[in-house]
Biopython code that builds the backbone (N, CA, C, O; Angstrom):
import numpy as np
from Bio.PDB.StructureBuilder import StructureBuilder

atoms = [
    (1, "MET", "N", (-6.063, 1.151, -27.540)),
    (1, "MET", "CA", (-6.295, 1.827, -26.281)),
    (1, "MET", "C", (-5.347, 1.204, -25.240)),
    (1, "MET", "O", (-5.253, -0.021, -25.161)),
    (2, "PRO", "N", (-4.651, 2.016, -24.448)),
    (2, "PRO", "CA", (-3.716, 1.479, -23.452)),
    (2, "PRO", "C", (-4.431, 0.719, -22.335)),
    (2, "PRO", "O", (-5.584, 0.996, -22.002)),
    (3, "ARG", "N", (-3.711, -0.243, -21.773)),
    (3, "ARG", "CA", (-4.219, -1.019, -20.634)),
    (3, "ARG", "C", (-3.455, -0.588, -19.400)),
    (3, "ARG", "O", (-2.233, -0.445, -19.438)),
    (4, "TYR", "N", (-4.165, -0.380, -18.312)),
    (4, "TYR", "CA", (-3.573, 0.042, -17.054)),
    (4, "TYR", "C", (-3.860, -1.014, -15.996)),
    (4, "TYR", "O", (-4.938, -1.607, -15.973)),
    (5, "GLU", "N", (-2.895, -1.240, -15.128)),
    (5, "GLU", "CA", (-3.022, -2.253, -14.089)),
    (5, "GLU", "C", (-3.283, -1.563, -12.748)),
    (5, "GLU", "O", (-2.646, -0.564, -12.414)),
    (6, "TYR", "N", (-4.218, -2.107, -11.998)),
    (6, "TYR", "CA", (-4.610, -1.561, -10.705)),
    (6, "TYR", "C", (-4.588, -2.669, -9.658)),
    (6, "TYR", "O", (-4.689, -3.851, -9.986)),
    (7, "ARG", "N", (-4.454, -2.270, -8.394)),
    (7, "ARG", "CA", (-4.550, -3.217, -7.279)),
    (7, "ARG", "C", (-5.556, -2.668, -6.287)),
    (7, "ARG", "O", (-5.545, -1.481, -5.961)),
    (8, "CYS", "N", (-6.428, -3.550, -5.808)),
    (8, "CYS", "CA", (-7.436, -3.188, -4.813)),
    (8, "CYS", "C", (-6.802, -3.267, -3.428)),
    (8, "CYS", "O", (-6.243, -4.300, -3.059)),
    (9, "ARG", "N", (-6.884, -2.203, -2.676)),
    (9, "ARG", "CA", (-6.324, -2.192, -1.317)),
    (9, "ARG", "C", (-7.201, -2.962, -0.340)),
    (9, "ARG", "O", (-6.725, -3.385, 0.714)),
    (10, "THR", "N", (-8.470, -3.149, -0.673)),
    (10, "THR", "CA", (-9.386, -3.851, 0.219)),
    (10, "THR", "C", (-9.225, -5.364, 0.129)),
    (10, "THR", "O", (-9.064, -6.030, 1.151)),
    (11, "CYS", "N", (-9.267, -5.917, -1.096)),
    (11, "CYS", "CA", (-9.212, -7.374, -1.252)),
    (11, "CYS", "C", (-7.876, -7.870, -1.800)),
    (11, "CYS", "O", (-7.613, -9.072, -1.772)),
    (12, "GLY", "N", (-7.020, -6.957, -2.303)),
    (12, "GLY", "CA", (-5.715, -7.360, -2.808)),
    (12, "GLY", "C", (-5.698, -7.840, -4.244)),
    (12, "GLY", "O", (-4.633, -8.182, -4.757)),
    (13, "ASP", "N", (-6.848, -7.878, -4.913)),
    (13, "ASP", "CA", (-6.897, -8.313, -6.310)),
    (13, "ASP", "C", (-6.162, -7.320, -7.211)),
    (13, "ASP", "O", (-6.166, -6.113, -6.968)),
    (14, "THR", "N", (-5.539, -7.853, -8.247)),
    (14, "THR", "CA", (-4.916, -7.032, -9.285)),
    (14, "THR", "C", (-5.739, -7.201, -10.551)),
    (14, "THR", "O", (-6.107, -8.320, -10.910)),
    (15, "PHE", "N", (-6.031, -6.093, -11.230)),
    (15, "PHE", "CA", (-6.857, -6.157, -12.425)),
    (15, "PHE", "C", (-6.386, -5.109, -13.421)),
    (15, "PHE", "O", (-5.669, -4.176, -13.059)),
    (16, "GLU", "N", (-6.791, -5.267, -14.674)),
    (16, "GLU", "CA", (-6.432, -4.341, -15.746)),
    (16, "GLU", "C", (-7.681, -3.709, -16.332)),
    (16, "GLU", "O", (-8.751, -4.315, -16.371)),
    (17, "LEU", "N", (-7.513, -2.461, -16.790)),
    (17, "LEU", "CA", (-8.582, -1.761, -17.484)),
    (17, "LEU", "C", (-8.024, -1.135, -18.748)),
    (17, "LEU", "O", (-6.916, -0.598, -18.744)),
    (18, "SER", "N", (-8.787, -1.202, -19.831)),
    (18, "SER", "CA", (-8.446, -0.480, -21.053)),
    (18, "SER", "C", (-9.192, 0.833, -21.002)),
    (18, "SER", "O", (-10.417, 0.867, -20.887)),
    (19, "ARG", "N", (-8.431, 1.922, -21.091)),
    (19, "ARG", "CA", (-9.051, 3.247, -21.054)),
    (19, "ARG", "C", (-8.156, 4.246, -21.753)),
    (19, "ARG", "O", (-6.955, 4.010, -21.883)),
    (20, "PRO", "N", (-8.715, 5.364, -22.207)),
    (20, "PRO", "CA", (-7.902, 6.389, -22.863)),
    (20, "PRO", "C", (-6.845, 6.945, -21.908)),
    (20, "PRO", "O", (-7.029, 6.938, -20.691)),
    (21, "MET", "N", (-5.741, 7.427, -22.473)),
    (21, "MET", "CA", (-4.673, 7.988, -21.650)),
    (21, "MET", "C", (-5.181, 9.147, -20.795)),
    (21, "MET", "O", (-4.704, 9.342, -19.677)),
    (22, "ALA", "N", (-6.133, 9.910, -21.300)),
    (22, "ALA", "CA", (-6.679, 11.040, -20.553)),
    (22, "ALA", "C", (-7.384, 10.590, -19.278)),
    (22, "ALA", "O", (-7.558, 11.389, -18.358)),
    (23, "GLU", "N", (-7.792, 9.321, -19.209)),
    (23, "GLU", "CA", (-8.491, 8.799, -18.033)),
    (23, "GLU", "C", (-7.604, 7.878, -17.194)),
    (23, "GLU", "O", (-8.107, 7.180, -16.314)),
    (24, "SER", "N", (-6.293, 7.864, -17.450)),
    (24, "SER", "CA", (-5.411, 6.921, -16.753)),
    (24, "SER", "C", (-5.358, 7.162, -15.254)),
    (24, "SER", "O", (-5.128, 6.223, -14.493)),
    (25, "SER", "N", (-5.563, 8.392, -14.811)),
    (25, "SER", "CA", (-5.510, 8.703, -13.374)),
    (25, "SER", "C", (-6.888, 8.725, -12.725)),
    (25, "SER", "O", (-7.001, 8.962, -11.522)),
    (26, "ALA", "N", (-7.927, 8.482, -13.499)),
    (26, "ALA", "CA", (-9.286, 8.483, -12.951)),
    (26, "ALA", "C", (-9.451, 7.302, -11.993)),
    (26, "ALA", "O", (-8.824, 6.261, -12.190)),
    (27, "PRO", "N", (-10.279, 7.446, -10.965)),
    (27, "PRO", "CA", (-10.518, 6.332, -10.031)),
    (27, "PRO", "C", (-11.055, 5.098, -10.756)),
    (27, "PRO", "O", (-11.762, 5.211, -11.757)),
    (28, "ALA", "N", (-10.708, 3.923, -10.235)),
    (28, "ALA", "CA", (-11.164, 2.666, -10.828)),
    (28, "ALA", "C", (-11.699, 1.764, -9.726)),
    (28, "ALA", "O", (-11.062, 1.610, -8.684)),
    (29, "ASN", "N", (-12.856, 1.173, -9.949)),
    (29, "ASN", "CA", (-13.408, 0.206, -9.001)),
    (29, "ASN", "C", (-12.904, -1.175, -9.352)),
    (29, "ASN", "O", (-12.800, -1.514, -10.531)),
    (30, "CYS", "N", (-12.587, -1.986, -8.344)),
    (30, "CYS", "CA", (-12.152, -3.354, -8.604)),
    (30, "CYS", "C", (-13.354, -4.196, -9.026)),
    (30, "CYS", "O", (-14.495, -3.809, -8.772)),
    (31, "PRO", "N", (-13.115, -5.337, -9.664)),
    (31, "PRO", "CA", (-14.224, -6.192, -10.107)),
    (31, "PRO", "C", (-15.131, -6.663, -8.963)),
    (31, "PRO", "O", (-16.277, -7.046, -9.199)),
    (32, "GLN", "N", (-14.619, -6.636, -7.725)),
    (32, "GLN", "CA", (-15.431, -7.044, -6.568)),
    (32, "GLN", "C", (-16.290, -5.894, -6.043)),
    (32, "GLN", "O", (-17.087, -6.079, -5.122)),
    (33, "GLY", "N", (-16.124, -4.685, -6.642)),
    (33, "GLY", "CA", (-16.951, -3.544, -6.255)),
    (33, "GLY", "C", (-16.299, -2.585, -5.273)),
    (33, "GLY", "O", (-16.922, -1.597, -4.884)),
    (34, "HIS", "N", (-15.066, -2.845, -4.859)),
    (34, "HIS", "CA", (-14.378, -1.950, -3.933)),
    (34, "HIS", "C", (-13.845, -0.731, -4.680)),
    (34, "HIS", "O", (-13.474, -0.825, -5.850)),
    (35, "ASP", "N", (-13.808, 0.411, -3.998)),
    (35, "ASP", "CA", (-13.341, 1.619, -4.676)),
    (35, "ASP", "C", (-11.983, 2.110, -4.181)),
    (35, "ASP", "O", (-11.509, 3.145, -4.649)),
    (36, "ASP", "N", (-11.341, 1.402, -3.252)),
    (36, "ASP", "CA", (-10.024, 1.796, -2.743)),
    (36, "ASP", "C", (-8.949, 1.078, -3.553)),
    (36, "ASP", "O", (-8.433, 0.040, -3.140)),
    (37, "THR", "N", (-8.616, 1.652, -4.720)),
    (37, "THR", "CA", (-7.651, 1.027, -5.627)),
    (37, "THR", "C", (-6.492, 1.981, -5.888)),
    (37, "THR", "O", (-6.594, 3.190, -5.682)),
    (38, "VAL", "N", (-5.400, 1.403, -6.343)),
    (38, "VAL", "CA", (-4.222, 2.188, -6.696)),
    (38, "VAL", "C", (-3.711, 1.713, -8.054)),
    (38, "VAL", "O", (-3.686, 0.514, -8.332)),
    (39, "LYS", "N", (-3.302, 2.669, -8.902)),
    (39, "LYS", "CA", (-2.757, 2.322, -10.216)),
    (39, "LYS", "C", (-1.321, 1.872, -10.029)),
    (39, "LYS", "O", (-0.546, 2.522, -9.328)),
    (40, "LEU", "N", (-0.965, 0.750, -10.660)),
    (40, "LEU", "CA", (0.381, 0.205, -10.549)),
    (40, "LEU", "C", (1.247, 0.720, -11.688)),
    (40, "LEU", "O", (0.748, 1.026, -12.771)),
    (41, "LEU", "N", (2.530, 0.811, -11.437)),
    (41, "LEU", "CA", (3.473, 1.161, -12.486)),
    (41, "LEU", "C", (3.811, -0.105, -13.241)),
    (41, "LEU", "O", (4.234, -1.096, -12.645)),
    (42, "SER", "N", (3.629, -0.079, -14.531)),
    (42, "SER", "CA", (3.887, -1.247, -15.357)),
    (42, "SER", "C", (5.222, -1.083, -16.072)),
    (42, "SER", "O", (5.627, 0.026, -16.419)),
    (43, "THR", "N", (5.886, -2.196, -16.283)),
    (43, "THR", "CA", (7.119, -2.173, -17.066)),
    (43, "THR", "C", (6.779, -2.499, -18.508)),
    (43, "THR", "O", (5.788, -3.174, -18.787)),
    (44, "VAL", "N", (7.591, -2.027, -19.400)),
    (44, "VAL", "CA", (7.370, -2.262, -20.823)),
    (44, "VAL", "C", (8.406, -3.256, -21.300)),
    (44, "VAL", "O", (9.603, -3.051, -21.098)),
    (45, "ALA", "N", (7.967, -4.317, -21.921)),
    (45, "ALA", "CA", (8.882, -5.308, -22.475)),
    (45, "ALA", "C", (9.180, -4.922, -23.918)),
    (45, "ALA", "O", (8.270, -4.701, -24.717)),
    (46, "VAL", "N", (10.447, -4.845, -24.233)),
    (46, "VAL", "CA", (10.858, -4.503, -25.585)),
    (46, "VAL", "C", (11.610, -5.691, -26.153)),
    (46, "VAL", "O", (12.591, -6.149, -25.567)),
    (47, "GLY", "N", (11.159, -6.186, -27.281)),
    (47, "GLY", "CA", (11.808, -7.329, -27.913)),
    (47, "GLY", "C", (12.768, -6.883, -28.986)),
    (47, "GLY", "O", (12.815, -5.707, -29.350)),
    (48, "GLY", "N", (13.519, -7.813, -29.481)),
    (48, "GLY", "CA", (14.451, -7.503, -30.552)),
    (48, "GLY", "C", (15.797, -8.138, -30.265)),
    (48, "GLY", "O", (15.951, -8.933, -29.337)),
    (49, "THR", "N", (16.763, -7.766, -31.085)),
    (49, "THR", "CA", (18.100, -8.302, -30.906)),
    (49, "THR", "C", (19.038, -7.187, -30.505)),
    (49, "THR", "O", (18.800, -6.014, -30.791)),
    (50, "ALA", "N", (20.104, -7.573, -29.840)),
    (50, "ALA", "CA", (21.093, -6.594, -29.409)),
    (50, "ALA", "C", (21.899, -6.133, -30.614)),
    (50, "ALA", "O", (22.158, -6.910, -31.532)),
    (51, "SER", "N", (22.288, -4.878, -30.604)),
    (51, "SER", "CA", (23.113, -4.362, -31.696)),
    (51, "SER", "C", (24.577, -4.445, -31.300)),
    (51, "SER", "O", (24.909, -4.620, -30.128)),
    (52, "ALA", "N", (25.434, -4.319, -32.280)),
    (52, "ALA", "CA", (26.869, -4.380, -32.033)),
    (52, "ALA", "C", (27.303, -3.158, -31.232)),
    (52, "ALA", "O", (26.731, -2.081, -31.400)),
    (53, "PRO", "N", (28.306, -3.305, -30.364)),
    (53, "PRO", "CA", (28.764, -2.158, -29.586)),
    (53, "PRO", "C", (29.404, -1.109, -30.490)),
    (53, "PRO", "O", (29.872, -1.417, -31.586)),
    (54, "ALA", "N", (29.415, 0.119, -30.018)),
    (54, "ALA", "CA", (30.018, 1.212, -30.778)),
    (54, "ALA", "C", (31.514, 1.001, -30.874)),
    (54, "ALA", "O", (32.120, 0.483, -29.936)),
    (55, "PRO", "N", (32.129, 1.390, -31.987)),
    (55, "PRO", "CA", (33.579, 1.215, -32.120)),
    (55, "PRO", "C", (34.326, 2.059, -31.088)),
    (55, "PRO", "O", (33.862, 3.126, -30.689)),
    (56, "ALA", "N", (35.478, 1.569, -30.668)),
    (56, "ALA", "CA", (36.297, 2.280, -29.688)),
    (56, "ALA", "C", (36.891, 3.522, -30.338)),
    (56, "ALA", "O", (37.183, 3.515, -31.534)),
    (57, "PRO", "N", (37.074, 4.592, -29.561)),
    (57, "PRO", "CA", (37.664, 5.802, -30.130)),
    (57, "PRO", "C", (39.109, 5.564, -30.554)),
    (57, "PRO", "O", (39.817, 4.746, -29.966)),
    (58, "ARG", "N", (39.531, 6.294, -31.587)),
    (58, "ARG", "CA", (40.902, 6.162, -32.078)),
    (58, "ARG", "C", (41.854, 6.902, -31.155)),
    (58, "ARG", "O", (41.508, 7.932, -30.576)),
    (59, "ALA", "N", (43.045, 6.365, -31.029)),
    (59, "ALA", "CA", (44.068, 6.994, -30.197)),
    (59, "ALA", "C", (45.025, 7.763, -31.094)),
    (59, "ALA", "O", (46.167, 7.346, -31.283)),
    (60, "SER", "N", (44.573, 8.876, -31.646)),
    (60, "SER", "CA", (45.437, 9.685, -32.502)),
    (60, "SER", "C", (45.703, 11.013, -31.823)),
    (60, "SER", "O", (44.895, 11.473, -31.016)),
    (61, "GLY", "N", (46.808, 11.623, -32.139)),
    (61, "GLY", "CA", (47.183, 12.866, -31.496)),
    (61, "GLY", "C", (46.541, 14.087, -32.110)),
    (61, "GLY", "O", (46.428, 15.114, -31.441)),
    (62, "GLY", "N", (46.116, 14.018, -33.358)),
    (62, "GLY", "CA", (45.572, 15.184, -34.040)),
    (62, "GLY", "C", (44.084, 15.294, -33.846)),
    (62, "GLY", "O", (43.523, 14.778, -32.879)),
    (63, "SER", "N", (43.447, 15.979, -34.789)),
    (63, "SER", "CA", (41.999, 16.091, -34.710)),
    (63, "SER", "C", (41.394, 14.727, -35.000)),
    (63, "SER", "O", (41.775, 14.060, -35.962)),
    (64, "GLY", "N", (40.468, 14.327, -34.179)),
    (64, "GLY", "CA", (39.909, 12.986, -34.260)),
    (64, "GLY", "C", (38.737, 12.855, -35.173)),
    (64, "GLY", "O", (38.100, 11.802, -35.193)),
    (65, "GLY", "N", (38.414, 13.876, -35.935)),
    (65, "GLY", "CA", (37.243, 13.787, -36.796)),
    (65, "GLY", "C", (35.998, 14.182, -36.042)),
    (65, "GLY", "O", (36.084, 14.836, -35.004)),
    (66, "GLY", "N", (34.863, 13.804, -36.537)),
    (66, "GLY", "CA", (33.618, 14.212, -35.908)),
    (66, "GLY", "C", (33.369, 15.681, -36.185)),
    (66, "GLY", "O", (34.171, 16.324, -36.863)),
    (67, "CYS", "N", (32.312, 16.207, -35.693)),
    (67, "CYS", "CA", (31.960, 17.586, -35.989)),
    (67, "CYS", "C", (32.949, 18.569, -35.387)),
    (67, "CYS", "O", (33.611, 19.304, -36.120)),
    (68, "CYS", "N", (33.057, 18.595, -34.091)),
    (68, "CYS", "CA", (33.925, 19.604, -33.465)),
    (68, "CYS", "C", (35.397, 19.244, -33.592)),
    (68, "CYS", "O", (36.234, 20.146, -33.655)),
    (69, "GLY", "N", (35.747, 17.962, -33.631)),
    (69, "GLY", "CA", (37.136, 17.577, -33.799)),
    (69, "GLY", "C", (37.634, 17.787, -35.215)),
    (69, "GLY", "O", (38.839, 17.887, -35.447)),
    (70, "GLY", "N", (36.718, 17.853, -36.155)),
    (70, "GLY", "CA", (37.090, 18.022, -37.543)),
    (70, "GLY", "C", (37.126, 19.466, -38.003)),
    (70, "GLY", "O", (37.461, 19.738, -39.155)),
    (71, "GLY", "N", (36.793, 20.377, -37.139)),
    (71, "GLY", "CA", (36.895, 21.790, -37.479)),
    (71, "GLY", "C", (35.661, 22.391, -38.093)),
    (71, "GLY", "O", (35.738, 23.502, -38.619)),
    (72, "CYS", "N", (34.516, 21.720, -38.058)),
    (72, "CYS", "CA", (33.317, 22.310, -38.657)),
    (72, "CYS", "C", (32.609, 23.253, -37.694)),
    (72, "CYS", "O", (31.743, 24.021, -38.112)),
    (73, "CYS", "N", (32.963, 23.210, -36.413)),
    (73, "CYS", "CA", (32.357, 24.125, -35.431)),
    (73, "CYS", "C", (33.229, 25.363, -35.339)),
    (73, "CYS", "O", (34.435, 25.240, -35.123)),
    (74, "GLY", "N", (32.691, 26.490, -35.487)),
    (74, "GLY", "CA", (33.519, 27.669, -35.508)),
    (74, "GLY", "C", (33.259, 28.580, -34.447)),
    (74, "GLY", "O", (33.904, 29.625, -34.359)),
]
sb = StructureBuilder()
sb.init_structure("model")
sb.init_model(0)
sb.init_chain("A")
sb.init_seg("    ")
for serial, (resi, resn, name, xyz) in enumerate(atoms, 1):
    if name == "N":
        sb.init_residue(resn, " ", resi, " ")
    sb.init_atom(name, np.array(xyz, "f"), 0.0, 1.0, " ", f" {name:<3s}", serial, name[0])
structure = sb.get_structure()
């Protein structure tokens, strides 16, 4: 179940709630009982390693290959 982050406009507390995506925009009360809250935009951290850069295009005068350069597009 996704977790959503909210901030209370009354006390300034930030809190998270686990709820279905269908309820992500539903009002949320802060843990202190205040109902003036706003949903925060969260960033997604993606882990992994960087991939190698794409090869540089060839400097040839003729058709360079690929789909349209190779004549397969008609």
